[in-house]
VOKOL-652614 format. One line per field, with one value per residue: x, y, z of N, C-alpha, C, CB in turn; residue in three letters; residue number from 1. Coordinates in nm, 4 decimals. Atoms other than C-alpha are relative to their C-alpha. Last residue first. Glycine has a CB too. Layout:
BEGIN
n_c1	c(X; ...)
n_c2	c(Y; ...)
n_c3	c(Z; ...)
ca_c1	c(X; ...)
ca_c2	c(Y; ...)
ca_c3	c(Z; ...)
c_c1	c(X; ...)
c_c2	c(Y; ...)
c_c3	c(Z; ...)
cb_c1	c(X; ...)
cb_c2	c(Y; ...)
cb_c3	c(Z; ...)
rest	c(ala; ...)
nr	c(NUM; ...)
REM end
This chain:
BEGIN
n_c1	c(-0.0692; -0.0543; -0.1456; -0.0722; -0.1345; -0.0557; 0.0971; 0.0653; 0.1134; 0.0967; 0.0577; 0.1287; 0.1054; 0.1075; 0.1345; 0.0900; 0.1311; 0.0434; 0.1078; -0.0423; -0.1141; -0.1247; -0.1215; -0.1143; -0.1243; -0.1174; -0.0901; -0.1011; 0.0342; 0.0008; -0.1315; -0.0393; 0.1029; 0.0111; -0.1220; 0.0072; 0.0951; -0.0635; -0.0894; -0.1223; -0.0088; 0.0281; 0.1286; 0.1068; -0.0059; 0.0219; 0.1362; 0.0150; 0.1337; -0.0051; 0.1283; 0.0584; 0.1264; 0.1229; 0.0744; -0.0539; 0.0943; -0.0610; -0.1357; -0.0430; -0.1154; -0.0398; -0.0320; -0.1329; -0.1026; 0.0456; 0.0767; -0.0487; 0.0929; -0.0556; 0.0952; 0.0115; -0.1077; -0.1215; 0.0277; 0.0668; -0.0984; -0.0350; 0.0958; 0.1088; 0.0034; -0.0285; -0.0673; -0.0589; -0.0486; -0.0883; 0.0320; -0.0883; -0.1314; -0.0222; 0.0808; 0.0655; -0.0686; -0.0399; -0.1312; 0.0194; 0.0582; 0.1404; 0.1007; 0.1324; 0.0980; 0.1075; 0.0457; 0.1265; 0.0626; 0.0894; 0.1427; 0.0676; 0.0224; -0.0315; 0.0301; -0.0526; 0.0674; -0.0769; 0.0786; -0.0807; 0.0551; -0.0614; -0.1231; -0.0241; -0.1293; 0.0069; 0.0299; -0.0933; 0.0190; -0.0783; -0.0384; -0.1092; 0.0564; 0.1297; 0.0898)
n_c2	c(0.0253; -0.1221; 0.0001; -0.1263; 0.0298; -0.0791; -0.0634; 0.1041; 0.0579; 0.0776; 0.1120; -0.0313; 0.0990; -0.0175; 0.0345; -0.0787; -0.0399; -0.0827; -0.0989; -0.1370; -0.0170; 0.0492; -0.0515; 0.0842; -0.0745; 0.0839; -0.0566; -0.0981; -0.1292; 0.0091; 0.0225; -0.1130; -0.0294; 0.1141; 0.0021; -0.1121; 0.0385; 0.1079; -0.0575; 0.0794; 0.1219; 0.1248; 0.0596; -0.0415; 0.0817; -0.0864; -0.0004; -0.0595; -0.0378; -0.1006; -0.0675; -0.0074; -0.0733; 0.0750; -0.0324; 0.0696; 0.0822; 0.1306; -0.0010; 0.1389; 0.0358; 0.1396; 0.0769; 0.0614; -0.0968; -0.1023; -0.1088; -0.1330; -0.1004; -0.1048; -0.1030; -0.0957; -0.0988; 0.0267; 0.0024; -0.1250; -0.0904; 0.0512; -0.0263; 0.0976; 0.0616; 0.1431; 0.0177; 0.1302; 0.0070; 0.1139; 0.0831; 0.1108; -0.0209; 0.0854; -0.0537; 0.1079; 0.0519; -0.1015; -0.0532; -0.1099; 0.0510; 0.0398; -0.1031; 0.0580; -0.0341; -0.0908; -0.0829; -0.0671; -0.0720; -0.1109; 0.0301; -0.1023; -0.1108; -0.1336; -0.0986; -0.1326; -0.1091; -0.1229; -0.1227; -0.1208; -0.1215; -0.0333; 0.0692; -0.0425; 0.0331; 0.1371; 0.0932; 0.1112; 0.1075; 0.1082; 0.1059; -0.0435; -0.0220; -0.0665; 0.0818)
n_c3	c(0.1263; 0.0578; -0.0041; -0.0073; 0.0474; 0.1080; 0.0898; 0.0791; -0.0703; 0.0777; -0.0747; -0.0624; 0.0207; -0.0967; 0.0446; -0.0849; 0.0486; -0.1131; 0.0146; -0.0253; -0.0894; 0.0561; -0.0607; 0.0357; 0.0214; 0.0243; 0.0997; -0.0407; 0.0600; 0.1469; 0.0595; 0.0839; 0.1000; 0.0927; 0.0822; 0.0944; 0.1050; 0.0764; 0.0999; -0.0016; 0.0800; -0.0700; 0.0379; -0.0894; -0.1216; -0.1158; -0.0532; -0.1330; -0.0425; -0.1054; -0.0169; -0.1335; 0.0007; 0.0225; 0.1212; 0.1170; 0.0759; 0.0240; 0.0551; 0.0102; 0.0813; -0.0151; 0.1197; 0.0048; 0.0392; 0.0919; -0.0599; 0.0357; -0.0511; -0.0855; -0.0415; 0.1104; -0.0040; -0.0756; -0.1433; -0.0359; -0.0601; -0.1331; -0.1086; 0.0052; 0.1322; 0.0051; 0.1285; 0.0294; 0.1366; 0.0220; 0.1155; 0.0371; -0.0603; -0.1162; -0.1089; -0.0734; -0.1184; -0.0968; 0.0369; 0.0948; 0.1246; -0.0127; 0.0242; 0.0166; -0.1024; 0.0361; -0.1114; 0.0297; -0.1112; 0.0313; 0.0029; 0.0781; -0.0929; 0.0477; -0.1036; 0.0325; -0.0696; 0.0152; -0.0016; -0.0073; 0.0603; 0.1280; 0.0348; 0.1375; 0.0587; 0.0511; -0.1078; 0.0144; -0.0970; 0.0568; -0.0925; -0.0871; -0.1331; 0.0018; -0.0795)
ca_c1	c(0.4044; 0.2648; 0.0543; -0.3097; -0.5291; -0.8959; -1.1248; -0.8738; -0.6720; -0.3291; -0.1178; 0.0570; 0.4259; 0.7139; 1.0074; 1.3696; 1.5873; 1.9616; 2.0617; 2.3999; 2.3079; 1.9712; 1.6309; 1.3041; 1.0072; 0.6510; 0.3722; 0.1401; -0.1687; -0.0397; 0.0588; -0.2810; -0.4402; -0.1248; -0.0663; -0.4276; -0.4126; -0.0989; -0.2562; -0.5499; -0.8215; -0.8705; -0.6964; -0.4198; -0.1362; -0.2323; -0.0911; 0.2138; 0.3277; 0.6391; 0.6669; 1.0149; 1.1771; 1.5416; 1.8945; 1.9939; 1.9000; 2.1587; 1.9445; 1.5733; 1.4854; 1.1670; 1.1250; 0.9492; 0.6540; 0.4102; 0.6014; 0.7085; 0.6777; 0.8776; 0.7815; 1.0521; 1.1497; 0.8166; 0.5296; 0.6001; 0.8546; 0.5728; 0.4324; 0.7452; 1.0057; 0.9454; 0.9327; 0.6835; 0.5660; 0.3491; 0.1996; 0.1870; 0.0490; -0.2430; -0.3159; -0.0368; 0.0453; -0.1203; -0.1282; -0.5029; -0.4419; -0.2163; 0.1578; 0.4438; 0.7889; 1.0888; 1.3834; 1.5037; 1.8644; 2.0488; 2.3401; 2.6960; 2.8926; 2.8581; 2.8694; 2.8532; 2.8092; 2.8977; 2.7687; 2.8955; 2.7263; 2.9256; 2.6960; 2.4274; 2.2723; 1.9113; 1.9497; 2.1237; 1.8386; 1.9219; 1.6569; 1.6122; 1.2760; 1.3619; 1.7278)
ca_c2	c(1.4626; 1.4339; 1.1324; 1.1121; 0.8184; 0.8839; 0.6678; 0.4293; 0.7281; 0.8479; 1.1222; 1.3290; 1.2684; 1.5097; 1.3750; 1.4908; 1.2197; 1.1774; 0.8938; 0.7265; 0.3948; 0.4189; 0.4530; 0.4105; 0.5619; 0.4321; 0.6324; 0.4164; 0.2464; -0.1095; -0.0147; 0.1288; -0.1900; -0.3094; 0.0358; 0.0607; -0.2855; -0.1872; 0.1473; -0.0224; 0.2330; 0.5898; 0.8705; 1.0505; 0.8607; 1.0115; 0.7832; 0.8125; 0.6181; 0.5563; 0.2384; 0.1336; 0.0257; -0.0761; 0.0287; -0.0339; 0.2277; 0.3521; 0.6391; 0.6995; 1.0484; 1.2046; 1.5780; 1.7513; 1.9885; 1.7674; 1.4929; 1.1878; 0.8297; 0.5974; 0.2652; 0.0633; -0.1102; -0.2830; -0.3047; -0.1990; -0.4773; -0.7299; -0.5125; -0.5168; -0.2535; -0.0328; 0.3338; 0.4035; 0.7219; 0.7450; 1.0790; 1.2859; 1.6232; 1.6128; 1.9035; 1.8300; 2.1406; 2.1753; 1.9234; 1.8579; 1.5157; 1.6763; 1.6830; 1.4732; 1.6144; 1.4869; 1.2519; 0.9636; 0.8396; 0.5918; 0.3786; 0.4757; 0.2882; -0.0244; -0.3937; -0.6641; -1.0229; -1.3144; -1.6556; -2.0040; -2.3337; -2.6504; -2.7749; -2.5171; -2.6209; -2.6298; -2.3217; -2.1206; -1.8710; -1.5417; -1.2854; -0.9494; -1.0549; -1.0172; -1.0913)
ca_c3	c(-0.6197; -0.2656; -0.1897; -0.1058; -0.0335; -0.0055; 0.1999; 0.3551; 0.4639; 0.3611; 0.5139; 0.2494; 0.1817; 0.1328; -0.0638; -0.0521; -0.2075; -0.1554; -0.3884; -0.3257; -0.4850; -0.6562; -0.4960; -0.6803; -0.5014; -0.5073; -0.3443; -0.1416; -0.2876; -0.2255; 0.1342; 0.2306; 0.3660; 0.5436; 0.6940; 0.8143; 0.9725; 1.1646; 1.2631; 1.4362; 1.4887; 1.6058; 1.4217; 1.6101; 1.4430; 1.1069; 0.8404; 0.6182; 0.3155; 0.1093; -0.0987; -0.2075; -0.5322; -0.5143; -0.4242; -0.0623; 0.1931; 0.4416; 0.5649; 0.6278; 0.7436; 0.8797; 0.9223; 1.2101; 1.1703; 1.3622; 1.5381; 1.3417; 1.4626; 1.2422; 1.0880; 0.9065; 1.2327; 1.2637; 1.0210; 0.6635; 0.6165; 0.5642; 0.2848; 0.0644; -0.0204; 0.2812; 0.3811; 0.6592; 0.8275; 1.1368; 1.2336; 1.5486; 1.6634; 1.4223; 1.1884; 0.9429; 0.7416; 0.4050; 0.1207; 0.1545; 0.3118; 0.5747; 0.5151; 0.6477; 0.5932; 0.4008; 0.3940; 0.1799; 0.1777; -0.0402; 0.0672; -0.0252; 0.2401; 0.0295; 0.1112; -0.1532; -0.0400; -0.2652; -0.1652; -0.2282; -0.1596; -0.0946; 0.1814; 0.2573; 0.5850; 0.7032; 0.9268; 0.6531; 0.6115; 0.4395; 0.5217; 0.3496; 0.1991; -0.1698; -0.1424)
c_c1	c(0.1511; 0.0722; 0.0467; 0.1487; 0.0804; 0.1313; 0.0677; -0.0964; -0.0598; -0.1121; -0.1052; -0.0483; -0.1264; -0.1101; -0.0987; -0.1404; -0.0758; -0.1316; -0.0260; -0.1078; 0.0373; 0.1118; 0.1205; 0.1266; 0.1080; 0.1198; 0.1223; 0.0869; 0.1066; -0.0282; -0.0038; 0.1299; 0.0447; -0.1001; -0.0059; 0.1214; -0.0088; -0.0894; 0.0700; 0.0936; 0.1357; 0.0121; -0.0224; -0.1366; -0.1109; -0.0043; -0.0031; -0.1459; 0.0033; -0.1425; 0.0129; -0.1373; -0.0637; -0.1209; -0.1238; -0.0832; 0.0679; -0.0881; 0.0485; 0.1369; 0.0238; 0.1208; 0.0261; 0.0187; 0.1398; 0.1116; -0.0353; -0.0910; 0.0617; -0.1124; 0.0702; -0.0981; -0.0016; 0.1000; 0.1301; -0.0317; -0.0659; 0.1066; 0.0427; -0.0900; -0.1184; -0.0087; 0.0420; 0.0619; 0.0694; 0.0396; 0.0977; -0.0495; 0.0998; 0.1400; 0.0186; -0.0735; -0.0831; 0.0736; 0.0501; 0.1314; -0.0165; -0.0504; -0.1395; -0.1006; -0.1306; -0.0889; -0.1103; -0.0396; -0.1276; -0.0601; -0.0817; -0.1495; -0.0797; -0.0274; 0.0438; -0.0471; 0.0696; -0.0811; 0.0954; -0.0927; 0.0965; -0.0526; 0.0482; 0.1322; 0.0092; 0.1299; -0.0056; -0.0283; 0.0933; 0.0004; 0.0735; 0.0435; 0.1051; -0.0542; -0.1326)
c_c2	c(-0.0008; -0.0329; 0.1285; -0.0189; 0.1250; -0.0536; 0.0606; 0.0602; -0.1071; -0.0485; -0.0669; -0.1214; 0.0434; -0.1001; 0.0190; -0.0248; 0.0760; 0.0629; 0.0732; 0.1058; 0.1472; 0.0240; -0.0673; 0.0668; -0.0986; 0.0885; -0.0898; 0.0429; 0.1065; 0.1334; -0.0091; -0.0228; 0.1075; 0.0291; -0.1141; -0.0002; 0.1087; -0.0461; -0.1079; 0.0498; -0.0653; -0.1194; -0.1301; -0.0589; 0.0344; -0.0874; 0.0895; -0.0091; 0.0570; 0.0376; 0.0934; 0.0656; -0.0129; 0.0903; -0.0882; 0.0385; -0.0659; -0.0950; -0.1438; 0.0026; -0.1499; -0.0237; -0.1447; -0.0745; -0.0572; 0.1010; 0.1030; 0.1035; 0.1358; 0.0917; 0.1001; 0.1123; 0.0980; 0.1120; -0.0319; 0.0083; 0.1266; 0.0849; -0.0497; 0.0190; -0.0939; -0.0511; -0.1456; 0.0032; -0.1346; -0.0002; -0.1165; -0.0703; -0.1084; 0.0248; -0.0786; 0.0588; -0.1077; -0.0624; 0.1087; 0.0642; 0.1084; -0.0479; -0.0562; 0.1135; -0.0706; 0.0300; 0.0923; 0.0793; 0.0665; 0.0620; 0.1244; -0.0315; 0.1116; 0.1023; 0.1364; 0.0982; 0.1305; 0.1112; 0.1178; 0.1212; 0.1166; 0.1254; 0.0366; -0.0598; 0.0425; -0.0413; -0.1460; -0.1102; -0.1160; -0.1112; -0.1080; -0.1045; 0.0360; 0.0271; 0.0716)
c_c3	c(0.0204; -0.1304; -0.0652; 0.0130; 0.0203; -0.0533; -0.1222; -0.1009; -0.0886; 0.0911; -0.0887; 0.0785; 0.0737; -0.0321; 0.1141; -0.0500; 0.1074; -0.0442; 0.1315; -0.0132; 0.0113; 0.1014; -0.0643; 0.0515; -0.0388; -0.0335; -0.0144; -0.1178; 0.0271; -0.0702; -0.1532; -0.0768; -0.0988; -0.1125; -0.1009; -0.0929; -0.1062; -0.1143; -0.0815; -0.1098; 0.0117; -0.0949; 0.0760; -0.0335; 0.0978; 0.1247; 0.1228; 0.0400; 0.1407; 0.0359; 0.1196; -0.0076; 0.1376; -0.0028; -0.0142; -0.1223; -0.1191; -0.0789; -0.0215; -0.0667; 0.0081; -0.0894; 0.0368; -0.1317; -0.0102; -0.0261; -0.1066; 0.0645; -0.0268; 0.0445; 0.0899; 0.0308; -0.1163; -0.0120; 0.0721; 0.1490; 0.0547; 0.0685; 0.1376; 0.1216; -0.0161; -0.1431; -0.0048; -0.1383; -0.0178; -0.1460; -0.0016; -0.1257; -0.0389; 0.0560; 0.1294; 0.1192; 0.0686; 0.1172; 0.0929; -0.0440; -0.1060; -0.1365; 0.0249; -0.0078; -0.0306; 0.1181; -0.0500; 0.1226; -0.0498; 0.1244; -0.0292; -0.0153; -0.0668; 0.1098; -0.0522; 0.1074; -0.0357; 0.0644; -0.0137; -0.0031; 0.0162; -0.0674; -0.1401; -0.0489; -0.1453; -0.0691; -0.0464; 0.1011; -0.0310; 0.1037; -0.0777; 0.1012; 0.1041; 0.1396; 0.0113)
cb_c1	c(-0.0388; 0.0956; 0.0606; -0.0497; 0.0020; 0.0190; -0.0786; -0.0740; -0.1057; 0.0689; -0.0629; -0.1053; 0.0459; -0.0547; -0.0051; 0.0355; -0.0800; 0.1093; -0.1291; 0.1084; 0.1203; 0.0317; -0.0005; 0.0079; 0.0413; -0.0271; 0.0419; 0.0879; -0.1347; -0.1031; 0.0597; 0.0138; -0.1283; -0.0426; 0.1260; -0.0088; -0.1397; 0.0330; 0.1031; -0.0315; -0.0297; -0.1402; -0.0059; -0.0094; 0.1342; -0.1319; -0.0483; 0.0495; -0.0946; 0.0820; -0.1177; 0.0926; -0.0961; -0.0175; 0.0896; -0.0002; -0.1181; 0.0355; 0.0972; -0.1038; 0.1254; -0.1175; 0.1214; 0.0202; 0.0014; -0.1247; 0.0791; 0.0053; -0.0301; 0.1109; -0.1217; -0.0429; 0.1312; 0.0625; -0.1117; -0.1276; 0.1070; 0.0485; -0.1301; 0.0555; 0.1287; -0.0968; 0.1239; -0.1054; 0.0964; -0.0681; 0.0066; 0.0111; -0.0128; -0.0184; -0.1463; 0.1026; 0.0303; -0.1217; -0.0048; -0.0894; -0.1344; -0.0876; 0.0111; -0.0345; -0.0211; -0.0818; 0.1179; -0.1120; 0.0975; -0.1098; -0.0442; 0.0659; 0.1338; -0.0813; 0.0716; -0.0464; -0.0002; 0.0316; -0.0853; 0.1034; -0.1360; -0.0171; -0.0201; 0.0022; 0.0259; -0.1170; -0.1309; 0.1432; -0.1460; 0.1465; -0.1239; -0.0403; -0.0743; -0.0988; 0.0593)
cb_c2	c(0.1056; 0.0702; -0.1260; 0.0812; -0.0463; 0.1392; 0.1077; -0.0977; 0.1078; -0.1199; 0.0481; 0.0422; -0.1402; 0.1463; -0.1451; 0.1538; -0.1219; 0.1110; -0.0681; 0.0332; -0.0820; 0.0693; -0.0225; -0.0234; 0.0810; -0.1015; 0.1442; -0.0576; 0.0476; -0.1012; -0.1266; 0.1225; 0.0438; -0.1275; -0.0140; 0.1345; -0.0271; -0.1184; 0.0894; -0.1511; 0.0298; 0.0043; -0.0254; 0.1475; 0.0169; 0.0831; -0.1448; 0.1484; -0.1197; 0.1253; -0.1027; 0.0783; -0.0529; -0.1053; -0.0151; -0.1556; 0.0843; -0.0633; 0.0769; -0.0889; 0.0775; -0.0978; 0.0595; -0.0962; 0.1118; 0.0702; 0.0662; 0.0189; -0.0202; 0.0804; -0.0625; -0.0716; -0.0699; -0.1281; -0.1044; 0.0151; 0.0373; -0.1438; -0.0621; -0.1455; -0.0751; -0.0777; 0.0983; -0.1125; 0.1191; -0.1347; 0.0819; -0.1002; 0.0057; -0.1496; 0.0003; -0.1072; 0.1135; 0.0773; 0.0531; 0.1053; -0.0635; 0.1186; 0.0548; -0.0981; 0.1531; -0.0573; 0.0822; -0.1020; 0.1058; -0.0463; -0.0615; 0.0132; 0.0544; 0.0332; -0.0351; 0.0463; -0.0228; 0.0313; 0.0113; 0.0057; 0.0346; -0.1122; -0.1499; 0.1557; -0.1481; -0.0140; 0.0376; 0.0490; -0.0477; 0.0462; -0.0589; 0.1236; -0.1226; -0.0829; -0.0295)
cb_c3	c(-0.1048; 0.0996; -0.0714; 0.1145; -0.1499; 0.0454; 0.0743; 0.0911; 0.0373; -0.0701; 0.1365; -0.1068; 0.0478; -0.0017; -0.0523; -0.0020; -0.0453; 0.0406; -0.0484; -0.0906; -0.0496; -0.1363; 0.1531; -0.1548; 0.1272; -0.1149; 0.0385; 0.1113; 0.0529; -0.0434; 0.0566; 0.0846; 0.0687; 0.0766; 0.0891; 0.0759; 0.0599; 0.0916; 0.0669; -0.0185; -0.1447; 0.0627; -0.1522; -0.0009; 0.0677; -0.0150; 0.0348; 0.0026; -0.0068; -0.0442; 0.0199; 0.0963; -0.1115; 0.1063; -0.1228; 0.0212; -0.0476; 0.1299; 0.0943; -0.0814; 0.0454; -0.0359; -0.0727; 0.1194; 0.0961; 0.0552; 0.1153; -0.1549; 0.1532; -0.0739; 0.0725; -0.1266; 0.0028; -0.0454; 0.0355; -0.0801; -0.1026; -0.0107; -0.0339; -0.0054; -0.0258; 0.0902; -0.0176; 0.0100; -0.0327; 0.0402; -0.1337; 0.1151; 0.1505; -0.0371; -0.0393; 0.0460; 0.0983; 0.0496; -0.1387; 0.0615; 0.0283; 0.0536; -0.1439; 0.1163; 0.0084; -0.1126; 0.0616; -0.0402; 0.0607; -0.0915; 0.1319; -0.1376; 0.0520; -0.1266; 0.1360; -0.1430; 0.1545; -0.1513; 0.1306; -0.1165; 0.0627; -0.0915; 0.0102; -0.0105; 0.0115; -0.0971; 0.0641; 0.0153; 0.0005; -0.0377; 0.0733; 0.0722; 0.0445; -0.0772; 0.1398)
rest	c(pro; ala; val; gly; gly; gly; glu; lys; thr; met; val; lys; val; asp; lys; glu; ile; arg; asp; gly; glu; his; ile; glu; ile; glu; gln; ala; lys; pro; phe; leu; ala; arg; val; ala; ser; gln; trp; asn; gly; pro; arg; gly; ala; asp; ile; ala; leu; leu; his; tyr; lys; gly; pro; arg; leu; gly; ile; tyr; thr; phe; glu; ala; gly; asn; glu; val; ile; lys; met; arg; asn; gly; ile; ala; glu; cys; pro; ile; glu; ala; leu; cys; val; leu; ala; leu; ser; ser; lys; leu; pro; gly; gly; asp; glu; ala; leu; ile; lys; gly; ser; val; gln; gly; gly; asn; arg; ser; val; ala; ile; lys; ile; gln; ala; gly; asn; val; gly; arg; ser; phe; asp; leu; val; ser; asp; ser; met)
nr	c(131; 130; 129; 128; 127; 126; 125; 124; 123; 122; 121; 120; 119; 118; 117; 116; 115; 114; 113; 112; 111; 110; 109; 108; 107; 106; 105; 104; 103; 102; 101; 100; 99; 98; 97; 96; 95; 94; 93; 92; 91; 90; 89; 88; 87; 86; 85; 84; 83; 82; 81; 80; 79; 78; 77; 76; 75; 74; 73; 72; 71; 70; 69; 68; 67; 66; 65; 64; 63; 62; 61; 60; 59; 58; 57; 56; 55; 54; 53; 52; 51; 50; 49; 48; 47; 46; 45; 44; 43; 42; 41; 40; 39; 38; 37; 36; 35; 34; 33; 32; 31; 30; 29; 28; 27; 26; 25; 24; 23; 22; 21; 20; 19; 18; 17; 16; 15; 14; 13; 12; 11; 10; 9; 8; 7; 6; 5; 4; 3; 2; 1)
REM end
């Protein structure tokens, strides 16, 4: 499902669906770095891991304290965008995430993957993702 929503509100007479459930979801964890690759200078950052832009706002956003790691668990296989922004910068963080989402680092996750990936904070001016 591309948008993670299955809508049966209009009925589905005679339709069949197969649902696969796995306990072997992927996992991504790492630290948030400053734009120059050094330690984050701000006390807080926002990190997001999402497949599509509309998922980037909401439960896919996590607040991360300076020096702490972020972790996303139970991820289904697919291609995701990973981005971080400095929570201390002025402005609307939701607009910033939407604007930066297309430039974010792309990660492909397979069943059972355990990926360690640090991410640099992004700005509208520069960008910046860790290799």
